[in-house]
C-alpha positions as CSV (number, residue, x, y, z in Angstrom):
1,X,114.4,55.4,92.8
2,X,112.2,54.7,95.9
3,X,111.0,50.9,96.2
4,X,107.7,50.3,97.5
5,X,107.4,47.8,100.1
6,X,103.8,46.9,99.6
7,X,101.4,47.6,97.0
8,X,97.5,47.9,97.8
9,X,97.1,44.2,96.5
10,X,100.1,42.8,98.0
11,X,98.8,44.1,101.5
12,X,95.4,42.5,100.7
13,X,97.0,39.2,100.2
14,X,99.0,39.6,103.4
15,X,95.8,40.5,105.2
16,X,94.0,37.3,103.9
17,X,97.0,35.0,104.8
18,X,96.8,36.3,108.4
19,X,93.5,34.0,108.4
20,X,95.5,31.1,107.1
21,X,93.0,29.4,105.2
22,X,90.1,30.2,102.8
23,X,86.7,31.3,104.2
24,X,84.9,28.6,102.3
25,X,85.8,25.2,100.4
26,X,84.0,24.0,97.2
27,X,84.0,21.1,94.9
28,X,84.2,23.3,91.7
29,X,84.2,26.9,91.0
30,X,83.3,28.7,87.7
31,X,83.5,32.1,86.4
32,X,81.6,33.2,83.6
33,X,82.3,36.3,81.8
34,X,79.8,38.6,79.8
35,X,81.0,41.5,77.8
36,X,79.0,44.4,76.4
37,X,81.1,46.5,74.2
38,X,78.3,49.1,73.6
39,X,78.2,49.8,77.2
40,X,81.9,49.4,77.9
41,X,81.2,46.9,80.8
42,X,81.4,43.3,81.6
43,X,79.7,41.1,84.2
44,X,81.0,38.1,86.3
45,X,79.0,35.5,87.7
46,X,81.0,33.3,90.2
47,X,79.6,29.8,91.1
48,X,81.0,28.0,94.5
49,X,79.7,24.4,93.7
50,X,79.4,21.9,96.7
51,X,80.2,24.6,99.4
52,X,82.0,23.2,102.3
53,X,83.6,24.5,105.6
54,X,87.2,25.5,105.4
55,X,89.5,25.2,108.1
56,X,89.0,24.3,111.8
57,X,86.2,27.1,112.4
58,X,83.2,26.1,110.5
59,X,81.6,29.5,111.8
60,X,83.9,31.2,109.3
61,X,82.4,29.4,106.2
62,X,78.7,30.0,107.5
63,X,79.5,33.8,107.9
64,X,81.2,34.0,104.3
65,X,78.4,32.1,102.9
66,X,75.8,34.3,104.6
67,X,77.7,37.5,103.8
68,X,77.7,36.5,100.1
69,X,74.3,35.4,99.7
70,X,72.8,38.8,101.3
71,X,75.1,40.7,98.5
72,X,77.9,41.8,100.6
73,X,80.7,43.1,98.5
74,X,82.9,40.1,99.2
75,X,84.3,37.3,97.0
76,X,86.9,34.5,96.7
77,X,88.4,33.6,93.4
78,X,90.3,30.2,93.6
79,X,91.7,30.2,96.9
80,X,92.4,32.4,100.2
81,X,95.2,34.7,98.5
82,X,92.2,36.0,96.2
83,X,89.7,36.6,99.0
84,X,88.6,40.1,98.8
85,X,86.0,42.0,100.9
86,X,85.8,45.1,99.0
87,X,84.5,47.3,102.2
88,X,87.7,46.1,104.1
89,X,89.9,46.6,101.2
90,X,88.6,50.2,100.9
91,X,89.1,51.2,104.6
92,X,92.5,49.6,104.8
93,X,93.6,51.4,101.4
94,X,93.3,54.9,103.5
95,X,95.9,53.8,105.8
96,X,98.4,52.1,103.0
97,X,98.3,55.0,100.6
98,X,99.3,57.6,103.0
99,X,102.9,57.3,102.4
100,X,105.0,59.2,99.9
101,X,103.4,60.0,96.4
102,X,104.8,57.6,93.8
103,X,103.4,55.6,90.5
104,X,102.1,52.9,92.8
105,X,100.3,55.1,94.8
106,X,98.5,56.8,91.8
107,X,97.8,53.5,90.5
108,X,96.4,52.3,94.0
109,X,94.1,55.5,94.3
110,X,92.8,55.0,90.8
111,X,92.1,51.4,91.2
112,X,90.0,52.3,94.5
113,X,88.0,54.7,92.4
114,X,87.2,51.9,90.0
115,X,86.4,49.3,92.7
116,X,83.6,51.8,94.1
117,X,82.0,51.4,90.6
118,X,81.6,47.6,91.0
119,X,78.3,46.5,91.9
120,X,77.2,43.1,93.1
121,X,73.9,42.4,91.3
122,X,72.5,39.1,92.2
123,X,73.6,36.4,94.9
124,X,72.1,33.2,96.6
125,X,72.1,29.7,96.9
126,X,71.2,26.9,94.3
127,X,71.3,23.4,93.6
128,X,74.4,21.8,91.9
129,X,74.3,19.2,89.4
130,X,75.4,16.6,92.0
131,X,72.4,18.1,94.3
132,X,75.1,19.5,96.5
133,X,74.3,22.9,97.9
134,X,76.1,26.0,96.0
135,X,76.5,29.5,96.3
136,X,76.3,32.2,93.4
137,X,77.1,35.9,93.1
138,X,77.3,38.3,90.1
139,X,79.1,41.7,89.7
140,X,79.0,44.4,87.2
141,X,82.1,46.2,86.3
142,X,80.8,49.5,84.5
143,X,84.3,50.8,83.2
144,X,85.8,47.8,81.4
145,X,88.3,49.8,79.4
146,X,89.6,51.3,82.6
147,X,89.7,48.3,84.7
148,X,91.8,46.7,81.6
149,X,94.0,49.5,81.4
150,X,94.8,49.2,85.3
151,X,95.6,45.7,85.1
152,X,97.9,46.5,81.9
153,X,99.7,49.4,84.1
154,X,100.1,47.2,87.2
155,X,102.4,45.0,84.9
156,X,104.2,47.9,83.4
157,X,104.9,49.4,86.9
158,X,106.2,45.9,88.3
159,X,108.6,45.6,85.4
160,X,109.7,49.2,85.6
161,X,110.3,48.9,89.3
162,X,112.4,45.2,88.7
163,X,114.5,47.0,85.9
164,X,115.2,50.2,88.2
165,X,116.1,47.8,91.0
166,X,118.4,45.8,88.5
167,X,116.6,42.6,89.8
168,X,114.6,42.0,86.3
169,X,117.2,39.5,85.0
170,X,117.1,37.6,88.6
171,X,113.2,37.4,88.3
172,X,112.7,36.3,84.8
173,X,115.9,33.9,84.8
174,X,113.7,31.3,83.0
175,X,113.4,33.9,80.0
176,X,116.2,33.6,77.3
177,X,118.0,37.0,76.5
178,X,115.5,38.0,73.5
179,X,112.3,37.4,75.7
180,X,113.8,39.4,78.4
181,X,114.4,42.3,75.8
182,X,111.1,42.1,74.5
183,X,109.8,42.5,78.0
184,X,111.8,45.3,78.8
185,X,110.5,47.1,75.5
186,X,106.9,46.4,76.6
187,X,107.5,48.1,79.7
188,X,109.1,51.1,78.3
189,X,106.7,51.5,75.3
190,X,103.7,50.8,77.9
191,X,102.7,48.3,75.2
192,X,99.2,46.8,75.5
193,X,99.1,43.1,76.7
194,X,95.4,42.4,77.9
195,X,92.1,43.4,75.9
196,X,88.5,42.4,76.0
197,X,87.1,43.1,72.4
198,X,83.8,41.7,71.0
199,X,83.3,39.1,73.6
200,X,86.9,37.6,73.6
201,X,89.5,38.2,76.6
202,X,92.8,38.1,75.2
203,X,96.6,38.1,76.9
204,X,99.3,38.7,74.2
205,X,102.7,38.7,75.6
206,X,106.1,38.8,73.9
207,X,108.1,35.6,74.1
208,X,110.3,33.7,71.6
209,X,109.1,30.0,70.4
210,X,112.1,28.5,72.3
211,X,111.2,30.4,75.7
212,X,107.5,29.1,75.3
213,X,108.6,25.6,74.9
214,X,111.0,25.6,77.8
215,X,108.5,27.3,80.0
216,X,105.7,24.8,79.0
217,X,108.2,22.0,79.8
218,X,109.0,23.4,83.3
219,X,105.3,23.7,84.1
220,X,104.4,20.3,82.8
221,X,107.5,18.9,85.0
222,X,106.3,20.8,88.2
223,X,102.7,19.8,88.0
224,X,103.8,16.2,87.6
225,X,105.7,16.4,90.8
226,X,102.9,18.2,92.6
227,X,99.7,17.0,90.9
228,X,97.6,19.5,93.0
229,X,99.2,22.5,91.6
230,X,98.1,21.4,88.2
231,X,94.3,22.4,89.3
232,X,95.4,26.0,89.0
233,X,97.0,25.7,85.5
234,X,93.8,23.8,84.2
235,X,91.7,26.5,85.6
236,X,93.1,29.0,83.3
237,X,93.6,26.7,80.2
238,X,90.5,24.3,80.5
239,X,88.2,26.7,78.7
240,X,90.9,28.8,76.7
241,X,89.5,29.0,72.9
242,X,92.9,29.7,71.3
243,X,96.5,29.4,72.0
244,X,98.8,30.9,69.4
245,X,102.5,31.3,69.3
246,X,103.6,33.8,66.3
247,X,105.8,36.5,65.5
248,X,107.7,36.4,69.1
249,X,104.4,36.5,70.7
250,X,102.4,34.1,72.9
251,X,98.5,34.8,72.5
252,X,96.1,33.4,74.6
253,X,92.1,33.8,74.2
254,X,88.7,33.1,76.0
255,X,85.3,33.4,74.0
256,X,82.3,34.5,75.4
257,X,79.7,31.8,76.3
258,X,80.1,29.1,78.9
259,X,82.6,29.2,81.9
260,X,85.6,31.2,81.2
261,X,87.6,29.4,83.8
262,X,86.8,26.3,86.1
263,X,88.7,25.3,89.1
264,X,88.1,21.7,90.5
265,X,88.7,20.6,94.1
266,X,91.9,18.5,94.8
267,X,90.8,15.1,93.6
268,X,91.4,13.7,96.9
269,X,89.1,15.8,98.7
270,X,85.6,14.2,99.8
271,X,82.7,16.3,100.0
272,X,81.5,17.2,103.5
273,X,77.8,18.3,103.6
274,X,78.1,19.9,107.2
275,X,77.9,23.3,106.1
276,X,74.6,22.9,104.0
277,X,73.2,21.1,106.9
278,X,74.0,23.9,109.4
279,X,72.5,26.6,106.7
280,X,69.4,24.2,106.4
281,X,68.9,24.0,110.1
282,X,69.6,27.9,110.8
283,X,66.7,28.6,108.1
284,X,69.0,30.2,106.0
285,X,68.2,28.6,102.9
286,X,64.8,29.4,100.8
287,X,62.1,26.8,100.4
288,X,62.9,26.4,96.6
289,X,66.6,26.5,95.3
290,X,67.1,27.2,91.8
291,X,69.3,24.9,89.7
292,X,72.7,25.4,88.6
293,X,71.3,25.8,84.8
294,X,68.7,28.1,85.9
295,X,71.4,30.6,87.7
296,X,73.6,30.4,84.5
297,X,70.6,31.2,82.2
298,X,69.5,34.0,84.4
299,X,72.8,35.5,84.4
300,X,73.1,35.1,80.4
301,X,69.6,37.0,80.0
302,X,70.2,39.9,82.1
């Protein structure tokens, strides 16, 4: 079986990594999810609280803030590996998908078609709760079921590739034998593991109780040794509405209403107002900035 060196998303992360740092820093990032089951659509609101320069080139952060505030199809989730410029990504995809035809290439082509349907609706600056300058953007995903299906298929394809290459056990060496068996079955049967129904986002993965406890122990141990990494774990779990372990399954749910994910900056990071000052001096900011609650309220109503 052909082993693909790069998928579209792996290439996107490599491209982002070439910049060596995030285009912007922030005190906190919130991601709000709103689901419309009747329209089979969902909206995301991304809040960058307390925006600051990142890296050695302040112009990079000024440019990113300017592009996002003007509605460019570009966003950053958490940190630099998840900085996506949709326009550049679509252009790069033409080069990436010119190799032999396979399941990943088919997946990428369908993903690119889905990305074209994502629209960025509202964006701009706001005044955060700490009176620090923030940046917001919202995007609309018109085909929620298709997007969910693509994320599900990505995991199935990844597992199928590891099994075919006989690397599955090595990659999932922390799993016990029964959990690895369950994951192989999930890949073979194309079993659903991600859903968005009635305003609830759910991840449902097979796992034994013993494996779940061991993974939790390892996670707590690692975050204790490197506290900065705990921020990413907390971002996923702090607003979760339910964690359930039953019938050899781990189920994690997030209910609609309030932020779905929240990531805070490293506790030792001090706020730097130089980016906000640069934007003010360049007359890039409106005379009256909305407050953070006003931005969230506007997203909830529209």
